[in-house]
N, C-alpha and C positions, 0 to 999 in steps of 0.2 A: 711792819709788822702787815705780814698777808691774810685778806679776810679769806674765809672759808666761802667756796663758790655759791652761789646762788642754788642751786639744785641741792645741795645739800643742807643750807639755810631753811628753804622752805617745804624741803622733805615733810610726805605725811606721816601723820602718828598713829593714825587709826581706818578705817575703809570711808567713814565719812568726807575723809579731806584727801581722798584718791581718786586720779582721773583715770578715767579708761577701763579695759578690762570689764565691763559690767556683767557679760558672760560667766567670769571667776566669781565677782565680788558681790554681783547684784541681789535683789530679795530673791532668794530660795536657791542662789548660786553655789556651787560646792567648795569656795574657800569660804564663803561666810558663813556655810552651815558648820564646816570644820572647827572654825575661828569660835562660834558662839557653842559647840557644843566641846571645844577643849580636847576633841580627841583628832590630832591631828597626824595624819600618816609622812612618810618620807615622800620626797617629791622633787620633780623636774619641771621648772621654767624653761620654757623654750619660744626664743622669741626673738625679736630684731636687737640693737641695743635702744636704749633710753626710754623703755615702755612700763617699767615697774616693777623689774624682776627683783632687785638688792630690796626696793621698798618693803614690796609686798613680804620677804622674807622676814624682816626686820619688825613689821606690824607682825606677824606670828609668833617672831619671839616675845615680842613685847605683850602679845595677849596671852600668852602661856608663863611669862616672868621664867623663861628660860633664861640660861647665861647664852648671849648670841656669839659666836667667834665666826669670825669671816674669811676665807681663805682665799687668792687668786692659784687657779692650779698651773697658772703662767711661771709661777715663782715657788709656790710649794712643794712639798716630794712628800715622799710615803714617811719620812721622818717627822714631819710637822703633823701629817695626820694620825702616827701613833700617838704623838704625844697628846694630841687634844684626846683621843680614845681612854688614854692612860688617865687623865684627868675627871672625865666623863665618869670612871669607875670608880673612882676615890672620893669623887665630890657631887656626884650625880648627875642628871641627864641634861645634854648639852645640844642645842642647837647650832649646826654648823653648816654654815652657809659658803658654798665651796663656788667661786662664781669662775665660768669657762670650764665648765667640767669635761669637757671636750678634748681639751688638751691633754687631760692626764690618760696616760696609757692602759693597758688591761691589770699587770701587775697593780698599779697603784689605786685603781679604781677596785681591783680584788682586797687592798686593805682596807675597804669600807665596809666589805659584807658582815663580817661578824659584830661589827657594832650598828650597824644597822638591823640587821637580824634580832638581836637580843634588846633593841629600843634604847641602850645606852646613849646612842647619837640617833638626833633627830636629824636628818639630812635633807637640806635643801641646794641641789645643782640647779646653776642658771648657766644657760646654754645659747648659744646663735646659730647651731648647727642641729642639725637632723638628728634627735638623741637615738633614734633606730639602726642608726649608723656609727654614730660615736660613742654611743654607752655601752659597755658589754651585757649581755643579755641576763647574767647572773645581777648586776646592780640594777638593772631595768625592772625586772621582774618584782623587785622589792620597792619598787618607788611610783608613786602616780603622776603620769605625765600630764601636764597642763602646758595649753598651748596661748602664749599671749601676743594680742596682734599690734600693729603700728598704730600708733594715734589718730585718728581722725582728724580735719580741718576743727570740727568744733570744738573737740575735746583739748586741742591744741590752744587754742583760742583763750577757753576757760582756765587751763594753765596758767596762761601767759597774764592774764587779767588778775589772778589769784595770786600770782608770786608780786605783783605790782600792790595791790591792795594791802597784802599782810608784811612785808620784808621792808624792814626800818631802812634799811641802805636806799633803795628803790624809792622810798619814802620820800628821804631826805634831798634827793635828785628832781624830787618831782614828775618820774617818768610817768610818760602817757602814750599811750599805743593808739598811735593814729590812724595806719592802715595796717594792715596783717599778709597780706598776699606772699610779699618776699619774705617774709618771716618764715611764713609756713612752707614755702617751695625750701628755702635752705634747709630747714632742719629735716624734711623726709622722714615725717613722722616721729622723729625722737625727739622725747623731752626732754633731755638732759641737753641735748644742742639748742634744743630753743631756748632755753634758760639761760644758756653761757652765752649766747648770742645778746639775749638781753641785756645780761650783766656786763660783757664786753662793752655794749654801746653807752650804759649808765655809768660806766670808768671814765670811758673817753671824753666826755663830754661835761659840760659846767649845767648847774641846774637852770631852767628845765630842762629835761630831755623829753625832746618828741621822738617817737621810733617811728619811721613811715618807711615805705617802701625803699625812697632815694639814701637814705641813713644804711638800710641794709646791704643794698648792694654796695654802695661803697666802700662799705667794710670788709664786705666778702665778695671779692672781685671773682674769686675761683671758685664755683661749686665743686664739691666732691661728689661724683657719682657713688651710688651706694651700689659696690659690684664687687664680690671677694671673689677673685679666681678659683682659687683653692675650698673657697665654701659651698654652701648649700644654693647662694644666689647664683652662683655660678650654674649650676646645674636647672635652677629652676629659667633662668633666662633663655639658655638656650634649647630648653625643650620647649618652650614659649613660640622662639624663632621656628624652630622645624614646623610645630604644628599650625604657624601662622602661613607658611608657604602650603604645606601637605593642605589646607583648608583653602589654598587658592586667595587668601587674602595679602597683597601684595605692599599695602600701607602698614600693618601690623608687623610684617615681618621688618619692614625698613625701619621702623621703631624699635624694634628689639635689636637690630644689626646696630645701629646706632647707640642704644645702651652699653653693647657690648665694647663696639669700639672706643667711646669714652671712656668704659671702664678700664681700658687696657689689655682686652681679651688680646690672644697672640691670633693674627690673622688666620696663620696655615690650620687652625684648629677650626675656626666659621669655616674654611674653604672645605677641610675634608669631611665635617658634617654634611654639606650641600653636595657634595660628591655623593656619601650614602644615599642622602635624600633624591636627589636624582636618578638613583638605581630603582630604589626600594619603592617609592611615591610615585614616579612617573614611569617608570623603565619604557618597554616598548611603546606606551601611548604617545610617546617622542622622545625614540634615542638621541637626537639633537643635544637633550635635557645634560645625559653624562658627558657628553662630548664637551659642552661648553662648561659645566662645572670642574671637569679634569684639567681642561685649559686653564681655568680660572688658578685652580690649587698651582700648577705650574708658575701660570704669571707671576703668581703672589712670591715665590720663593724667589723669582728674578728681581721684582720691583720692590717688595718690601711697602712698608708704611712711608709718610699717612695718603700716598699716590693710590695701594690698593686697595684703599677704601672703595674709592672708582669702582673698581672690578668687581669687590665684592657684592657693593649695591647692583650692579647690573646682574650678575647672578641669580640674586637674590628674588631681581624683580621678575626676570624669564622664568624661573622656577616655579614660583606664586604661578605666572600668568600661565601656566602650561599647563595642557591636558592630562589628568592624573590615571594611575592605572598601578595596582599592586599585583596585579596576574603573574607575573615571573615570581616574584617573592610568595606570595601563598603556595605558589608551585612546588618551590624550593621546601616550602615547608611541609608539605604534604606528602611530598617523594621523602624526606629525611623521616619523620613521622613511622611510615609504610620501612622503612629500612631498619627503623627500630625497633620495630613489631617482628617483622622477616628474619633477619639477620642478616650474613652476608650469603646469599643465595649465590648458585652458580653460574658463571656469564656463560648463556650459550655458546655452543662447539662451534658454530659459524662463526662465532665473532672473536673467537681467537687467534691470536696471532701465531701461524705454524713456525717458528723461529727456527725450529730443529727435526731432524730427521724422527726422532721418536715422537713429536708433536704432530706431524704429520701423520707416523701411523694411528696416532689415538683420533683422528680425523679432525684435527683442529682447523678451523678456517673450511671446512668441506662443507659444502653448499652455499657458502657466502656470493652474492651477486653484488658485482659493483655498479652502483647507483649512475656513474657515469658511463656505462654501457649499454643504458637504456632510453628510449624515449625520454624526453623530461628531465632528463637526469635523476629517473624516480623509479625504485622497483619495490614491491612491498615486500617488506621483511618481517620478522619478530625481532624485535630487539632487547626485549625483555626477559628474564628470565621464565621458565615455562610455569611457574605457579602463579605468578602476578602476570601472565600475560593479559595487554587490553588495558592495563591500569591507567587510570587517564589524571593527571594532575593538572596540566596546562589548561587553565579556561579563559581564553581571548576577554580582555576586559570591552568595553561599551564606549569604544572610541574608534573613529576613523581608523585609523593606524591597523589597530588591532584589529577590525571589520575585516581590512584586506587579508590579515596572516588566518583568521579564521577559514576566510574561502579560499587560501591557501591550502589549508590545511584538509579541507573538506574535499577538496577536489582530488587530494592523493589517496587520503584514506576511506574516503566514501562515508560507511556507516561506522568503521571500528572504534573511531573516540567519541563518536557524538557530536561531531562540530558542525 
C-alpha cells in the first residue's frame, strides 16, 4: 500500500497551523478577516508552487463548511465546470478550487462567469502566472487577487520541524533535522518540495534518520533551477538581466545570465536582447557596443551552446561596463510623438526628388544644395517641414563621445538647435 505523501499528511487544517503568507493570514490580514466574518468573495491566489494556495482554499472551504470540489485546469474542461455549476444550482453553494486556472482558455473561463456572479460558485483559482495576463478581464473583475510569496528560510525550517514533530511515520523513523542549508537550497522556497525531500530521505533509510547537508546533496545530485521559459519567471529574469546591464552592474548581469543558461533559455533570445540594449541604453556613448552585440548574435547562431555561453558572458560584461546614453532612443520617441501630433506634413519641395518632367515643372528639388559641393561637406538648409522648422529632438548625452557630437553639431548649426 502506497503511503500518502508527507505534504498531504501534515496539511494544515486551520490558519493556526499554516506557515507563511502572514500578509494574508496574520492578525487583521484580509484572508483571516474574511474567514472570521464568513463573508468570502471569489478570489485568485497567484504565487509560485508549494506556498499554500491549495491549503488556503481548503481551510476556507472548511471554515464555511461548503462542499469542496477541486479541479485542475490541465485536465478539466467546460463540461466539468458546467456539471459542477449544475450541482451547485441543485444542491446549494459549492467552493470550486480551480488549480492552474491560467491554463483555461477564454471560453472556458467565460463558462464560470454566470455562476460566480450569482454566487452559486465560490471560485478560488490558483495560478503561478500573472493573472493580469492569463485571466480574462470579465472573470478578473469578479475576483479578489492575492499574491502569495515564496517561503523564506525561517518558515521552511519551521515547516520541516513541525512535520518531523507531528507525522507518525517520521516519528517511527526517528527523523532528526541536523543541518538545513542544502535542504533550503534545493527546495527553492517550495514547501511541498521541502516535505517531499524529507519524506524521500526518511523512506530510503533505516531509523534513526539524520538529515544533514551531505544526505540531501547525495539524494539530489541535479538541482532543478526554477525557470519557466514560457512563464512569468522568464520575463522576470530577462528584465533583471537587462536592468542590471543598464545599471552598469556586470556582476548582477552575470548572475541573471547564469540563471537563464542553467534554465535552458535560448541563447539567441539572450543575444537579441543585448543587441537592443546596446542601441537603446548605450547608443552613441559607445557605438562599438552595438557592433559587439550584433557580432555576438551572429556568432551564437554559428557556434551554439555550450560554448556560446562564453560569448554571452563577454558581451554582457562589456555592455554593463560601457558608458550609457539613451539620447538617440529618446530623440526618436520625441520625433514620433510630434509625428502623431502633426500628422504627415508635406516634405519641403527642395528635398523632393524630381524623378520626371512634371515633378521638375512643380519645382521638385529646386534650391537643393549638395553638401559635398561646399566647404566642410556642409551647407545650411532647412530639412524639416516649414510648420515645425527648427524642432529639436536629439539632445546628446553627457559622455565623451556625445560631447564630440555636440561640438560637431554646434560648429555647423551655430545657435539654431541650441547645441
